[in-house]
PLY file of the C-alpha trace (Angstrom):
ply
format ascii 1.0
element vertex 52
property float x
property float y
property float z
element edge 51
property int vertex1
property int vertex2
end_header
6.91 -5.38 -1.45
8.42 -8.28 0.48
8.64 -7.98 4.24
9.06 -10.10 7.37
5.99 -9.51 9.52
3.71 -6.51 9.00
6.05 -3.51 9.02
3.90 -1.85 6.32
0.12 -2.16 6.06
-2.03 -2.25 2.88
-4.10 0.82 2.03
-6.46 1.47 -0.90
-5.62 -0.37 -4.13
-3.25 -2.76 -2.33
-3.59 -6.33 -1.07
-1.63 -8.52 1.33
-0.61 -12.13 0.75
-0.40 -14.89 3.37
3.34 -14.26 3.78
2.69 -10.50 4.36
3.76 -9.59 0.81
2.10 -6.34 -0.25
0.97 -6.12 -3.89
-0.92 -3.62 -6.05
-4.44 -4.51 -7.18
-4.64 -1.56 -9.61
-2.25 0.52 -11.71
-1.26 3.95 -10.49
1.13 5.94 -8.33
2.36 4.52 -5.03
1.76 6.58 -1.88
3.30 5.93 1.55
1.50 7.54 4.49
1.25 7.26 8.29
-1.99 6.14 9.90
-3.35 4.99 13.24
-0.89 3.85 15.91
2.03 5.15 13.80
1.55 2.45 11.16
2.93 3.04 7.68
0.37 2.36 4.97
1.02 1.82 1.27
-1.72 2.86 -1.17
-1.93 2.92 -4.96
-3.70 5.98 -6.36
-5.45 5.46 -9.73
-3.72 7.03 -12.74
-6.35 9.82 -13.16
-6.21 10.75 -9.45
-2.39 10.68 -9.36
-2.14 13.22 -12.21
-3.81 15.93 -10.13
0 1
1 2
2 3
3 4
4 5
5 6
6 7
7 8
8 9
9 10
10 11
11 12
12 13
13 14
14 15
15 16
16 17
17 18
18 19
19 20
20 21
21 22
22 23
23 24
24 25
25 26
26 27
27 28
28 29
29 30
30 31
31 32
32 33
33 34
34 35
35 36
36 37
37 38
38 39
39 40
40 41
41 42
42 43
43 44
44 45
45 46
46 47
47 48
48 49
49 50
50 51
């Protein structure tokens, strides 16, 4: 996901590039969730875990 600044933060299974681009490090289902200080995190759940 391209962004200007850190509007979204990387969670599990996700990395962040130098230009704040968020990318998946594993295949699976994408999950958006709120965390500390109202930050929005993006995580990638593994395929087996996402099926449940």
